[in-house]
C-alpha positions as CSV (number, residue, x, y, z in Angstrom):
1,X,12.4,129.9,86.0
2,X,15.8,128.1,86.5
3,X,17.3,127.6,89.9
4,X,19.9,125.3,91.4
5,X,18.4,122.3,93.1
6,X,19.8,119.7,95.5
7,X,18.2,116.3,96.0
8,X,19.5,113.9,98.6
9,X,18.5,110.4,99.6
10,X,18.8,111.1,103.4
11,X,18.6,107.4,104.4
12,X,21.8,106.5,102.4
13,X,23.3,110.0,102.4
14,X,23.5,109.9,98.5
15,X,23.3,113.1,96.5
16,X,20.9,112.2,93.7
17,X,21.0,115.6,91.9
18,X,22.8,118.9,92.3
19,X,22.4,121.4,89.5
20,X,20.0,123.6,87.5
21,X,16.3,122.7,87.4
22,X,13.2,124.2,85.9
23,X,10.8,125.4,88.5
24,X,7.2,126.3,87.6
25,X,5.3,128.2,90.3
26,X,1.6,127.3,90.6
27,X,-1.2,128.7,92.8
28,X,-1.0,128.7,96.6
29,X,2.6,127.5,97.0
30,X,2.3,124.5,94.7
31,X,5.1,124.0,92.2
32,X,6.6,121.7,89.6
33,X,10.3,121.1,89.6
34,X,11.9,119.3,86.7
35,X,15.4,117.9,87.3
36,X,17.2,116.7,84.2
37,X,20.8,115.9,83.2
38,X,22.6,113.1,81.5
39,X,21.8,110.7,84.4
40,X,18.5,111.9,85.8
41,X,15.1,112.9,84.5
42,X,12.7,113.4,87.4
43,X,9.7,115.7,88.0
44,X,8.5,116.6,91.5
45,X,5.0,118.0,91.7
46,X,4.6,119.7,95.1
47,X,0.9,120.2,95.5
48,X,-1.4,121.4,98.2
49,X,-2.5,117.9,99.3
50,X,0.5,115.8,98.5
51,X,3.6,115.2,96.3
52,X,4.0,113.3,93.1
53,X,7.4,112.1,92.0
54,X,8.0,110.9,88.4
55,X,11.3,109.2,87.7
56,X,12.2,108.3,84.1
57,X,15.4,106.4,84.6
58,X,16.3,102.8,84.1
59,X,12.7,102.1,85.1
60,X,9.8,104.5,85.0
61,X,8.1,105.1,88.3
62,X,5.3,107.3,89.7
63,X,5.2,107.8,93.4
64,X,2.0,109.5,94.8
65,X,2.3,110.7,98.4
66,X,-0.8,112.1,100.1
67,X,-0.8,114.4,103.2
68,X,-3.2,112.0,104.9
69,X,-0.4,109.5,105.2
70,X,-0.9,107.0,102.4
71,X,0.1,106.7,98.7
72,X,0.9,104.4,95.9
73,X,3.9,103.5,93.8
74,X,3.6,102.5,90.2
75,X,6.7,101.1,88.6
76,X,7.0,100.2,85.0
77,X,9.7,97.6,84.1
78,X,10.4,95.6,81.0
79,X,8.8,92.7,82.8
80,X,5.5,94.5,83.5
81,X,3.9,96.9,85.9
82,X,4.1,96.8,89.7
83,X,1.7,98.7,92.0
84,X,2.7,98.9,95.6
85,X,1.1,100.5,98.7
86,X,2.8,103.4,100.5
87,X,2.2,104.1,104.2
88,X,3.6,106.3,106.9
89,X,3.8,109.3,104.6
90,X,5.3,112.5,106.1
91,X,5.7,115.6,104.0
92,X,7.5,118.7,105.3
93,X,7.2,121.8,103.1
94,X,9.2,125.0,103.5
95,X,9.7,127.9,101.1
96,X,12.9,126.5,99.8
97,X,12.7,122.8,100.5
98,X,10.5,119.7,100.6
99,X,11.3,116.6,102.7
100,X,9.3,113.4,102.1
101,X,9.5,110.1,103.9
102,X,7.4,107.0,103.5
103,X,7.3,103.2,103.8
104,X,7.0,101.3,100.5
105,X,5.1,97.9,100.7
106,X,5.0,98.2,104.5
107,X,8.7,97.8,105.3
108,X,11.1,99.7,103.0
109,X,11.7,103.2,104.5
110,X,12.6,106.1,102.1
111,X,13.4,109.7,102.8
112,X,14.3,112.4,100.4
113,X,15.2,116.1,100.7
114,X,14.7,118.5,97.8
115,X,16.2,122.0,98.3
116,X,16.3,125.0,96.1
117,X,19.6,126.9,96.4
118,X,19.8,130.6,96.3
């Protein structure tokens, strides 16, 4: 199913994506949202016990956020692979939006809001 999706970096107030996205509904409220245009290729897997964010941009990254408050970041660069710890995970799920916040490597704070538009 296609729907318009809005993704914002709420720390920097940057709109990262605003356009059509493929949404695959899974069991029990889980879903996979694929955001793709000329600048972005990102997949959000909103699952029962966490969120996984795959970003295939300049670098490839896989962010795994668990409801229990921890996670990992795996970043692939031309210079090698980095694995960094994630703490202070907070995930807010609603029918039309998901907001995630976390600290990467103990000190870098990130927060993103992904909303489906009607």
